[in-house]
Structure formats: C-alpha cells, structure tokens
C-alpha positions as CSV (number, residue, x, y, z in Angstrom):
1,A,0.1,-0.1,0.3
2,S,0.9,3.7,-0.8
3,D,1.8,5.8,2.0
4,E,-1.5,8.4,1.1
5,S,-3.2,5.2,1.2
6,M,-2.1,4.3,4.8
7,F,-2.7,7.7,5.9
8,E,-6.3,7.7,4.6
9,Y,-6.9,4.1,6.3
10,L,-5.0,5.4,9.3
11,N,-7.2,8.4,9.4
12,V,-10.6,6.7,9.1
13,V,-10.3,3.6,11.2
14,S,-9.3,5.8,14.1
15,K,-11.7,8.3,14.1
16,M,-13.3,9.1,17.6
17,F,-17.2,11.0,17.5
18,E,-19.3,12.5,19.9
19,S,-22.0,9.7,19.3
20,E,-22.8,6.4,18.2
21,A,-25.0,8.1,15.6
22,E,-22.5,10.5,14.3
23,G,-19.7,7.9,13.7
24,Y,-22.4,5.3,12.1
25,E,-23.3,8.2,9.2
26,F,-19.9,9.3,9.0
27,Y,-19.1,5.4,8.2
28,K,-22.0,5.1,5.6
29,K,-21.3,8.2,3.4
30,Y,-17.4,7.0,3.3
31,A,-18.5,3.2,2.5
32,L,-20.5,4.6,-0.2
33,E,-17.7,6.9,-2.0
34,K,-16.2,3.9,-1.8
35,G,-19.0,1.4,-3.4
36,F,-19.7,-0.5,-0.3
37,S,-22.7,-0.5,2.6
38,V,-21.3,-1.0,6.4
39,R,-23.5,-2.2,9.3
40,K,-23.4,-2.2,13.2
41,S,-21.3,-5.1,15.1
42,Y,-19.3,-5.5,17.4
43,V,-20.7,-3.2,20.8
44,E,-18.1,-2.4,24.3
45,W,-20.6,-0.6,27.1
46,D,-18.8,1.3,29.9
47,G,-18.9,-0.5,33.5
48,S,-22.1,0.8,34.5
49,N,-23.4,-0.5,31.0
50,K,-24.5,3.5,30.1
51,Y,-22.1,4.4,27.5
52,I,-20.9,2.7,24.7
53,I,-17.5,3.3,24.6
54,L,-16.7,1.1,21.4
55,R,-18.6,0.3,18.7
56,K,-17.1,-1.5,15.6
57,I,-19.0,-0.5,12.1
58,V,-17.8,-3.4,9.6
59,C,-18.3,-3.9,5.8
60,S,-22.2,-5.3,5.1
61,R,-20.7,-8.8,3.8
62,Q,-18.4,-9.2,6.4
63,G,-19.2,-12.5,8.3
C-alpha cells in the first residue's frame, strides 16, 4: 500500500465521535463513496452499561 492510502486508512479507522449516530453516519457516507455498505457489529459498554465505549462498524458482507 502507498503511504497515501495508509494515511487515509489510519485517519478513517482511528476517528472518534461524540455519538454513535455521528460515527455511523460518517462511515455510511465513507463506504458509499468507496462503493460498499456498512452495518453495526460488536459493541462494548462501560462498567455501568450506560455508555458505549467501542462500536465496530463493518462491511455489510463481513461474516
């Protein structure tokens, strides 16, 4: 992979958002630009089960 594509990859996968909805919208738009779709996958909650601390958004064809 080129340095440019690696930079883009790292910039996209390491983003942090104020809300789950904001992140999901960003990745839906990004995926559409790249020619695929996404879906929500794994979720990790904080100790009190009130706040999502990690949400994986994956290619919709991911197994």
